C-alpha positions in Angstrom: 75.3 117.2 86.1 75.7 120.1 83.6 79.3 119.4 82.6 80.2 116.0 84.1 83.8 117.2 84.3 84.1 117.8 80.5 85.1 121.5 80.5 88.3 122.4 78.7 88.5 126.1 79.3 88.2 128.5 82.2 84.6 128.9 83.1 85.1 131.1 86.2 88.2 133.3 86.2 87.6 134.6 89.7 87.5 131.1 91.2 90.5 130.0 89.1 92.5 133.0 90.5 91.4 132.2 94.0 92.7 128.6 93.6 96.0 129.9 92.2 96.5 132.0 95.3 95.5 129.1 97.6 97.9 126.6 96.0 100.7 129.3 96.0 100.2 129.6 99.7 100.2 125.8 100.1 103.3 125.5 97.8 101.5 123.0 95.6 102.5 122.1 92.1 100.2 120.0 90.1 101.5 117.0 88.0 100.2 116.6 84.5 98.5 113.4 83.4 101.4 112.8 81.0 103.8 112.9 84.0 101.7 110.4 86.0 101.5 108.1 83.0 105.3 108.3 82.5 107.0 109.5 85.7 110.3 109.8 83.9 108.8 113.1 82.7 108.7 114.5 86.3 111.4 117.1 86.7 114.6 115.8 88.3 114.5 118.5 91.0 111.1 117.1 92.2 112.3 113.5 92.0 115.3 114.3 94.1 113.3 116.0 96.8 110.8 113.2 97.0 113.5 111.0 98.6 113.0 112.9 101.8 109.1 113.0 101.7 107.1 110.5 103.8 104.6 108.9 101.4 102.0 108.7 104.2 102.0 112.5 104.9 99.9 115.2 103.1 103.0 116.7 101.6 102.5 118.6 98.3 105.2 116.6 96.5 103.3 113.4 97.2 101.1 114.4 94.3 104.0 113.4 92.1 103.7 109.9 93.5 100.1 109.4 92.3 101.2 106.9 89.7 101.8 103.1 89.3 105.6 103.3 89.2 106.3 103.4 93.0 108.3 100.5 94.5 107.1 98.6 97.6 108.5 101.3 99.9 106.4 103.8 98.0 109.4 106.2 98.0 111.6 104.9 95.2 110.5 104.6 91.5 110.7 101.6 89.3 110.8 101.2 85.5 108.0 98.5 85.5 105.1 98.8 87.9 105.1 96.3 90.8 103.1 93.2 89.8 102.9 89.4 90.3 102.2 86.7 87.8 100.1 84.1 89.5 101.0 80.5 88.7 98.8 77.5 87.9 99.5 76.0 91.3 97.4 78.8 92.8 94.9 79.6 90.1 94.4 76.1 88.5 94.5 77.6 85.0 97.2 77.6 82.4 96.7 81.3 81.5 99.1 83.6 83.5 97.1 86.0 85.6 99.1 89.3 85.9 98.1 91.5 88.9 99.3 95.1 89.4 99.6 96.3 93.0 97.4 99.3 93.9 98.8 99.6 97.4 101.9 101.3 96.1 100.1 104.7 95.9 100.9 107.4 98.5 98.8 108.5 101.4 96.0 105.9 101.1 97.8 102.7 99.9 95.3 102.3 97.1 95.1 103.4 93.5 91.8 105.4 94.1 93.9 108.4 95.0 94.6 108.6 91.2 90.9 108.7 90.5 90.4 111.5 93.0 93.2 113.5 91.4 91.8 112.9 87.9 88.4 114.2 89.0 89.6 117.2 90.9 92.2 118.7 88.6 89.9 119.4 85.6 87.5 121.2 88.0 90.3 123.1 89.6 92.1 124.4 86.5 88.9 125.4 84.8 87.7 127.4 87.8 84.8 125.2 88.7 86.3 124.3 92.0 87.6 127.1 94.2 90.1 125.6 96.6 89.9 128.6 99.0 86.1 128.5 99.1 84.6 125.1 98.4 84.3 122.0 100.4 85.1 119.0 98.2 82.6 116.2 98.7 83.8 112.7 97.8 81.0 110.1 97.4 82.4 106.5 97.6 82.2 103.0 99.0 85.6 103.4 100.5 89.0 104.1 98.9 88.0 106.9 96.5 86.7 109.1 99.4 89.9 108.5 101.2 91.9 109.5 98.1 89.7 112.7 97.9 90.2 113.6 101.5 94.0 113.1 101.1 94.1 115.3 98.0 92.0 117.9 99.7 94.3 118.0 102.6 97.3 118.5 100.4 95.6 121.5 98.8 94.7 123.0 102.1 90.9 122.7 101.6 88.2 120.8 103.4 87.4 117.3 102.1 84.2 115.4 103.1 83.9 111.6 102.7 80.4 110.2 102.0 80.3 106.4 102.3 78.1 103.6 103.6 78.2 102.9 107.4 78.9 99.2 106.8 82.3 99.6 105.2 85.5 98.2 106.9 86.5 99.6 110.3 90.0 100.4 108.8 88.5 102.9 106.4 86.8 104.8 109.1 89.9 104.7 111.3 91.9 106.3 108.5 89.3 109.0 107.9 89.3 109.8 111.6 93.0 110.7 111.3 92.9 112.6 108.0 89.6 114.6 108.2 89.5 118.1 109.7 86.4 117.4 111.8 84.3 114.3 112.6 81.4 115.8 110.6 83.5 115.5 107.5 82.9 111.7 107.5 79.2 111.2 106.5 77.9 107.6 107.0 75.0 106.7 104.8 72.7 103.7 105.2 73.8 100.3 104.1 76.9 98.6 102.7 78.7 98.2 99.3 75.5 98.1 97.1 73.8 101.1 98.6 75.1 103.6 96.1 71.8 105.5 95.6 71.8 106.4 99.2 75.2 108.1 98.7 73.8 110.0 95.7 70.8 111.1 97.7 73.1 112.5 100.4 75.2 114.3 97.8 72.1 115.9 96.2 71.2 117.2 99.7 74.7 118.6 100.2 74.8 120.1 96.7 72.0 122.5 97.8 74.7 124.4 99.6 76.8 126.4 97.2 79.9 125.9 99.4 79.9 122.2 98.5 81.2 120.8 95.2 80.4 117.1 94.5 83.2 115.0 92.9 81.0 112.1 91.9 83.5 109.5 90.6 80.6 107.6 89.0 79.9 110.3 86.4 83.1 112.5 86.3 84.9 111.8 83.1 88.2 112.7 84.7 88.0 109.4 86.4 87.6 107.5 83.1 90.3 109.5 81.4 93.0 109.3 84.1 92.6 105.6 84.1 92.5 105.2 80.4 95.7 107.2 80.1 97.6 106.5 83.3 96.5 103.1 84.4 96.2 101.9 80.8 99.8 102.9 80.2 100.9 101.1 83.4 99.3 97.9 82.2 100.8 98.3 78.8 104.3 98.8 80.3 103.9 95.6 82.4 102.7 93.5 79.4 105.4 94.8 77.1 107.9 93.9 79.8 106.6 90.3 80.0 106.3 90.0 76.3 110.1 90.8 75.9 110.7 87.4 77.6 108.0 85.6 75.6 107.2 86.9 72.1 104.3 84.5 71.8 102.5 86.0 74.8 99.2 87.7 74.1 97.3 90.3 76.1 94.2 88.2 76.0 91.9 89.8 78.6 91.6 92.6 81.1 89.4 91.9 84.1 88.2 94.5 86.5 85.3 94.8 89.0 83.5 97.9 87.8 83.1 100.0 91.0 82.9 103.5 89.6 84.0 102.1 86.2 87.2 104.2 86.3 89.8 101.4 86.4 88.1 99.4 83.7 88.8 102.3 81.4 92.3 100.8 81.2 90.8 98.0 79.2 89.9 100.5 76.5 93.5 101.3 76.1 94.6 97.7 76.1 91.9 96.8 73.5 93.1 99.6 71.3 96.7 98.5 71.4 96.4 94.7 71.6 92.8 93.8 70.8 92.4 92.7 74.5 88.9 91.5 75.6 87.4 93.6 78.4 85.7 91.7 81.2 83.6 93.4 83.9 83.2 91.6 87.3 80.5 92.0 89.8 79.1 90.2 92.9 76.8 87.3 92.4 74.8 88.6 95.3 74.1 91.8 93.3 74.3 90.7 89.6 73.2 94.0 88.0 74.9 93.6 84.7 74.5 89.8 84.4 70.9 89.4 85.5 69.4 92.9 86.0 69.7 91.9 89.7 70.1 93.5 93.0 71.2 92.7 96.6 74.0 93.2 99.1 77.5 91.8 99.4 80.9 92.3 101.0 83.2 92.7 98.1 84.2 96.1 99.4 85.3 98.5 96.7 83.0 97.6 93.8 79.8 99.6 94.5 77.0 98.4 92.2 73.2 98.1 91.8 73.5 100.6 89.1 75.6 101.3 85.9 78.1 104.1 86.3 77.7 106.9 83.8 81.4 106.7 82.8 81.3 103.0 82.1 82.0 102.4 78.4 79.5 99.5 78.4 79.2 99.1 74.6 83.0 98.2 74.5 82.6 95.3 77.0 83.2 91.7 75.9 82.0 89.7 79.0 80.6 90.0 82.4 81.6 87.7 85.3 79.8 87.3 88.7 81.3 85.7 91.7 80.1 85.3 95.3 81.4 87.3 98.2 81.9 83.9 99.9 84.8 83.4 97.6 86.5 86.7 98.4 85.7 86.5 102.2 87.1 83.0 102.6 90.1 83.3 100.2 91.0 86.3 102.3 91.4 83.8 105.2 93.4 81.5 103.0 95.7 84.3 101.9 96.2 86.2 105.2 96.5 83.5 107.9 99.3 81.1 108.9 96.9 78.2 108.5 96.1 79.3 105.0 99.8 79.7 104.1 100.5 76.2 105.3 97.9 74.8 103.1 99.1 76.8 100.1 102.6 75.5 100.6 101.1 71.9 100.8 99.4 72.6 97.4 102.7 73.6 95.8 102.3 77.4 95.8 105.8 78.8 95.9 106.9 80.9 98.9 107.6 83.9 96.8 104.0 84.0 95.6 102.7 83.6 99.2 104.9 86.6 100.2 102.9 88.7 97.7 99.5 87.9 99.1 99.4 90.8 101.6 99.0 93.0 98.5 95.5 91.5 98.0 92.4 93.1 99.5 88.9 91.9 99.1 88.2 93.4 95.7 91.7 92.3 94.6 90.8 88.7 95.4 87.5 89.1 93.5 89.4 90.3 90.5 91.6 87.2 90.7 88.7 84.8 90.9 86.9 86.6 88.0 90.1 86.2 86.0 90.2 82.4 86.7 86.5 82.1 85.6 87.4 84.2 82.5 90.3 81.9 81.6 88.0 78.8 81.8 85.1 80.4 79.9 87.4 81.6 77.1 89.6 78.5 77.0 92.7 80.6 77.5 96.1 78.9 77.5 99.6 79.4 78.7 100.4 82.1 76.2 97.2 84.1 76.9 97.9 86.6 79.7 95.0 88.0 81.7 95.7 91.4 83.2 93.9 92.6 86.4 94.5 94.8 89.5 94.9 94.5 93.2 93.1 97.7 94.1 94.4 97.8 97.7 96.0 95.4 100.1 95.0 93.3 103.0 95.9 95.9 105.6 92.5 97.6 104.9 90.6 94.5 105.9 92.2 93.0 109.0 89.0 93.1 111.0 87.2 91.3 108.2 89.2 88.1 109.0 87.4 87.6 112.3 84.1 88.3 110.7 84.7 85.7 108.0 85.7 83.1 110.6 82.5 83.7 112.5 80.2 83.9 109.5 81.5 80.7 107.7 83.3 78.6 110.3 81.7 79.4 113.7 84.7 81.3 114.8 87.4 78.6 114.3 89.9 78.2 111.5 92.6 75.6 110.8 94.5 74.1 107.9 91.8 71.6 107.1 89.3 74.4 106.6 91.9 76.3 104.5 92.0 73.2 102.3 88.3 73.2 101.9 88.5 76.9 100.8 91.2 76.1 98.3 89.1 73.3 96.8 85.7 75.1 96.8 86.8 78.5 95.7 89.9 77.9 93.5 90.0 74.3 92.3 86.2 74.2 91.7 85.9 77.8 90.4 84.0 77.3 87.1 82.7 79.3 84.2 79.2 79.6 85.5 77.7 83.1 85.8 79.9 84.3 82.9 78.2 86.1 80.0 79.9 86.6 76.6 78.4 89.9 75.4 77.3 90.6 71.9 75.6 93.8 70.7 72.2 92.9 72.2 73.7 92.2 75.7 75.9 95.4 75.6 72.8 97.5 74.8 70.7 95.8 77.4 73.1 96.7 80.1 73.7 100.1 78.7 70.0 100.7 78.9 69.9 100.0 82.6 71.8 103.2 83.2 68.8 105.2 82.0 67.0 104.8 85.3 69.8 106.2 87.4 71.1 108.9 85.2 68.2 110.3 83.2 65.3 109.7 85.6 67.0 110.1 88.9 70.0 112.4 88.3 68.8 114.6 85.5 71.2 113.8 82.6 69.8 114.9 79.3 68.6 111.9 77.2 70.7 113.1 74.2 73.8 113.2 76.4 73.0 109.8 77.8 72.5 108.2 74.4 75.7 109.8 72.9 77.8 107.4 75.0 76.4 104.4 73.1 78.8 105.1 70.2 82.5 104.4 70.5 83.3 107.6 68.7 82.1 109.4 71.8 84.7 107.8 74.0 87.5 108.2 71.4 86.6 111.9 71.2 87.0 112.3 75.0 90.7 111.6 74.7 91.4 115.0 73.3 90.7 116.4 76.7 93.9 114.9 78.2 96.4 117.2 76.5 94.1 120.1 76.8 93.9 119.6 80.6 97.6 119.1 80.8 98.2 122.4 79.0 95.9 124.1 81.6 97.7 122.4 84.4 101.0 123.8 83.1 99.5 127.3 82.8 98.0 127.0 86.3 101.5 126.1 87.7 103.0 129.0 85.9 100.4 131.3 87.4 101.1 130.1 91.0 104.8 130.5 90.5 105.6 127.7 92.9 109.1 126.4 92.6 110.7 123.3 94.0 
């Protein structure tokens, strides 16, 4: 907790040199954050060789695919990130809901591999992480630990996933394939909301000097990589849409908080367009909204605490939705019966074809965007930007669970119609809080109990984050880290 990933100079020259030697042996070049934000900056020689690289393999060049500009095949690159504009026939609101697809990222089919890279690289180039010595510990409720394990494998070091035992079977199946040893997948008690149990296990592991914890909830590399890389991707998509409609506004950015990495893109959009930033959470665990607690199944949005890297005093609203919505809309989106009902409701086939890109938290983001549109009274010229963190492929086993839980194991088009009415047509603006200064500070204060009392952050450091100047000042680290990445690459001498 001493640095929280904020170092901008070499703190251990011996460890840094050891990592240089390790990555030289692995033939690894590190992309800069500027290259990931704008892949046109990636050297032509690397782009040419990527054509022959399988995006699902731990190949070093796949690091240069850790960006939003991959096409659906995850091999070719596009000028505008893949996205869909959801129509009123599906959402019931006039405001266009623009969803970027996170399953275009390499190795894990989810954008959390970007967060893992953003957390690891500052530690690597400053000599805090020795790739030849340390085990990289990745605490997560799902996709981030998979991203960390993938990055670790590329670097030739050992990655350890720490996640709740109740997460989807697909996550654990992937980890079984990618980890070096079964002991490198550590299952903690509980499900999505049991984040403290993950922290407790990491504190135990941190007692061994061979382990280095990459805690996405407090590593500012996570915040900054999303501010710079994800924020730029959303900016590119909105500017593309605005070319065809100059009256379009970037009215709101909606994101479930999770580790509060992705929502950092909202800071970028607010800076450029004055966009309102809306945080989403599960109604079963309404921590921000009601100081609440509980368990839910919106996998990928770990909660019951306020992440240290969440720029809470820049938030404009908080939305809560039930996991019943995400569980049942998952059935609507991913079954033949559901598709038949969507067609009957006038949803175009080209939109239905896009629905496999929506996992559980992606659906939650969409519902939160609908509730936001209704609460703010947004119209046809007010775009709401949000993200599909991962796709349905990571939740196939959840379909049967949802059928059993809500419909006694059966499912047909009539039930699909009831889901459409209950969770889309009747989605309202309840459990939505517009935040003023008092509410922002109330939620900010909740973080004290996790970070100062439990995790040992200094009170002065905790309080510094209340002021927006703190977050603006962090951005100077991005070019500093990029310069260190370039120096690191020069030292390894790896050529493509």
